[in-house]
C-alpha positions as CSV (number, residue, x, y, z in Angstrom):
1,M,43.1,-47.1,-157.7
2,I,40.7,-44.1,-158.9
3,Y,39.0,-44.4,-156.2
4,F,41.4,-44.3,-153.6
5,L,42.7,-41.0,-154.8
6,V,39.2,-39.4,-155.7
7,T,38.4,-40.3,-151.7
8,F,41.7,-38.9,-150.7
9,A,41.2,-36.0,-152.2
10,F,37.9,-35.3,-151.1
11,M,39.5,-36.2,-147.5
12,I,42.0,-33.6,-147.8
13,L,39.7,-30.5,-149.1
14,V,37.0,-31.6,-145.8
15,I,40.2,-31.2,-143.9
16,V,41.2,-28.2,-145.1
17,I,37.7,-26.5,-145.0
18,M,38.0,-27.6,-141.2
19,A,41.3,-25.9,-140.7
20,V,39.7,-22.6,-142.6
21,G,37.2,-22.6,-139.7
22,V,39.5,-22.8,-136.9
23,I,42.0,-20.2,-138.0
24,F,39.2,-17.9,-138.5
25,G,38.0,-18.9,-134.6
26,R,34.4,-20.1,-135.7
27,N,32.7,-21.2,-132.5
28,A,33.0,-24.7,-131.4
29,I,30.2,-27.4,-131.8
30,K,27.9,-27.0,-129.0
31,G,24.9,-29.8,-127.6
32,S,21.5,-28.5,-126.8
33,C,21.2,-29.7,-123.1
34,G,19.1,-32.9,-123.6
35,G,17.4,-31.8,-126.7
36,E,13.7,-31.7,-127.4
37,G,11.5,-33.0,-124.1
38,S,13.9,-34.5,-122.7
39,A,13.8,-34.2,-119.0
40,D,17.1,-35.6,-118.4
41,C,19.2,-32.8,-119.1
42,I,22.8,-33.6,-117.3
43,C,24.3,-30.0,-118.1
44,I,25.8,-27.8,-114.8
45,E,24.5,-25.1,-116.1
46,K,21.9,-25.3,-118.7
47,C,22.1,-23.3,-122.1
48,D,19.1,-20.3,-122.8
49,K,17.2,-22.7,-125.0
50,R,16.9,-25.3,-122.3
51,K,16.0,-22.8,-119.9
52,K,13.2,-20.9,-121.8
53,L,11.8,-24.6,-122.4
54,D,11.6,-25.7,-118.9
55,A,10.4,-22.2,-117.9
56,E,7.2,-22.6,-120.7
57,T,6.4,-25.6,-119.0
58,E,6.4,-24.8,-115.7
59,V,4.2,-21.7,-116.3
60,S,1.7,-24.2,-118.6
61,A,1.4,-27.1,-115.7
62,G,0.9,-24.5,-113.4
């Protein structure tokens, strides 16, 4: 029973910490547009990191 109570208290603590993040307007977690070295970007609008990677790849290939 003690394990259940400790786990329950821990989960409540995690939920409270996440709620504080939402209350203070923290930005949402965002993806990386395909990841490192991946050419399969399914994003409609590419992120800045992906644009920079594509530009570097184009310069080094050309």
